[in-house]
C-alpha positions, 0 to 999 in steps of 0.5 A: 627298327629302333624304338624311341627311348623311354622318357627321362624322369625330370629329376634324373635328366642330365646333359648327356641324356638330353643331348642323346635325345636331341640326336635322336630327334635330329635323326628323325627330322633328318637334320644335316651335319652342318645344321647339327654342328651349328646348333651344337655351337650355339648351345656351347656358346649359351652355356659359356654365357651362363657360366660367365654371367654366374662368375660375374654375379659371384664377383659382384656379390663378393664386392658387396660383402666387402663393402658391407663389412667395411660399412659395419666396421665404420658404423661400429667405430662411430657408435663407440665414439658417439656413446663414449663406450670403452669397447675396443673394436679389435676385440670384436673383429680380428679380421680373420675368417671368411667374409661371411664369418667376419660379418657374422662376428661383427653383426651382434656387436653392431646391433647392441650398439645400435640399440644403445644409441636408440635408447640414448637418443630417446632419453636425450629427445625426452629432455630436449623436448621438455626444454624446447617446450619451456623455451618456446613458452618463454620466447612466446613462440609455438612449441616444436615437436621435432625434438628428436631431429635436434639431438646431436648424435655425435655426442651422446655421452652421459656427461652431456646428458647431465648438463641437459638435466641441469638446464631443464631444472633451471627452466622449470623454476623460472616457468613457475614464477612467470605462471602466476602473472597471467591469472588476473588478466584471464579473469578480466577477459572472462567477465568482458567476454560473458557480457558480449557473448564472445567466445572466451576460449577462442579469445584466449587461443588467439593470444596463445593456445596454451591458455585454453588447455583446461586439462592442464596438460601444458602450462599457460604461456608465461612470456612477456609477449603473452602478458602484453597481449593479455593487457592489449586484449582487455583494453580492446574488449572494453572499447568494444563493449562501449561501442556495442552499447552505443550502437544498441542504444541507437537501434533501441531508440529507432525501434521505439520511434518506429513502434510509435509511428506504426502504433505497434501493440504492446504484446509485439514490443515484449520481444525487444524489452531487453534491448529497450532497457539498455537505453539509460544504462552506462558502460559500467552498469551493464553486466548481464551475460549476453546483453551486448552480443552480436546476435542481439545487435543483429536482431535489433538491426533486422527489426529496424529493417523489417519495420522500415520495409514491412509493406514493400517486403510483402510485394517483394515476396510475390515478385521473387516467387514468380521469379522462382516459377519462371526459373523452374519452367526454363530449367524443366526444358533445358533452357539457359537462365541466369538466375543471379543476374535476373534476381540482381535486376529485380533487386535493382528495380525494386531498390531504385523505385523507378517501377512500382511493385505492382507493374513489376509483378504484372510483367513477370506474369507475362513472362511466365505465360510466354515461357510456358508457351515456349516450353510447350513448343519444345516438348516434342523435341525434348522427348526425342532428345531423351530417346536419343540420349537413352539410345546413345547410352545403350550404344556405349554400354553395348560397345563395352559389353562386346569388347568384354572377352568374358561376356559369355562366361557362366557368372551371375547376371550373365543372362541379364546382360545377354537380354539387355544386349539383344534389346540394345542392338535393336535400339541401336539399329534405330539410332540413325532414324532417331537422329534424322527425325530429331534433326528435321524437327529441330530445323523446322523449329528453328525455321519457325522461331528464327532462333537456334534451339539451345539445349543446356546452353549448346545448339542442339544441331551442333550436338547432333552433328558432333554425335554423327561424326563420332559415331562414324569414327567408331563405325570406321574403327569397328570396320578396321578391327573386323578387317584386321581380325579377318586378315589374322584368321586368313593368316592362321588358315594359311599356316594350317595349310602349310604345317598341317591340318588342325584335326591331324591324328596319329600316323601309322608306325614305321614311316620314313624319317624324311616325312615332313608331316612328322616332327618330334618338336612343336613348330616354333619351339626351341629346344635347349640343351646345356652343353656339347661336351659329350662328343661320343654320343654325337658321333654315335647318333650321326652314324645311326642317322641313316637308319629308319626308326618307329615314330609316333605322329605328334600333336599338331601344335600350330592347330592347337595354338589356333584353337586356343586363341579362338576359344579365348576370343570366344 
């Protein structure tokens, strides 16, 4: 009896050895000559396809190298032209040697020219950036930071660079002359801004951003448009100063009248003495910093309003306090409440004067009493809703937990999840009874009250019905998943019965080659060999096909694959 050949080392495996091993395996299996010829033809075709693809890829690589060389030559030519260099390309690459040698020859030259181009572009960009900044200030427009994009890369010669430097010097001289024309206007704006407490820097920024740069990193705008706008802002500020003084004098007069009418003590009048002092002053006499600020005017307006509605405001505070209490009751029991609309109605009633504030306050007390009664009637149902929502949340968590294939792995916190899952299953099992009892409670409440039970603007019965439908759908999906898993397991069992038990052990030596339970190759695996050009070995193996050789029972791969899938699922 012939014995199995020793395993071939992976580093010494050849086509002949693999083909010889394949012949031995075929002899053990008992493959017919026609099947062997068919497999060998398939192997030969696969090898031809591999050679064909390799040739095609190599041909494509050659074309890519030609294209790379052509692109490099074209780029070198363009760079020499744009930089005004006198380097002759014929000295760089003579066109001799292999493609890789030509590319290796031209690459250093190309890199050097690219570096020169980058340095030249940076120099052009720096000068053009300065020119664009000055031109933008003279034109009265925002400066552009994209000077690099504006560099004409077709002309990067030193002659062009010198022209740009001359132009820059002319613009810098003009800018110095224009800069001296804006300082007096800025000083006047500063004085007016201090009196009215206006943001001086914001005002200048509205004219031109460069005017607020205290670090002098950029010079102030020097355009004719900027000078015109400075003059316009000065005129506008003077008018604003006059209007504010007039308005504040009117408010001060009203405050004095109300104080006198209400006999306000002198101590309380001291807070607005700075406002009262402006009544007799002219525009030019007002120079104190912040005396005409918006805050001062607003304070005076608020004081006038406070004095006009002092008594009414106290009752209004009580009304809105009751409204807040009413809204808190409604929100606590998840009832819909339109706070803005309710407050708007209260404001309209108060301002209209059609109802006294005392009657309105009594009406709101009645509403609060009714709201508390209604909240009490909803408490039992709301408690059950909280229990239902908690159970639903645990149900969702349990679904996600059971879908996790690694839930039994030894990781930190796994035992806590197991305990939570046990509790969640108990709670989920009670969901049907919880929903049923809650539905009965809601229906009884609606029958008694004659209105639907709303929970956060949605009928609670509708939410329960939707939840039941969704839960039934999830249960149906789980059932289908279990059925599919059962069918898969049944199919695996049938495969085991067909190809052998998963607990197959080694068979005794010397069994016949016709035994279907012994195979040297796992079922479903494909053996690949490179070629069939070693015909002598094939003929020899065919002549030995009738001999019986010693064989070792292989591992049952079907059973192992099933075991692996089961262990992975666990």
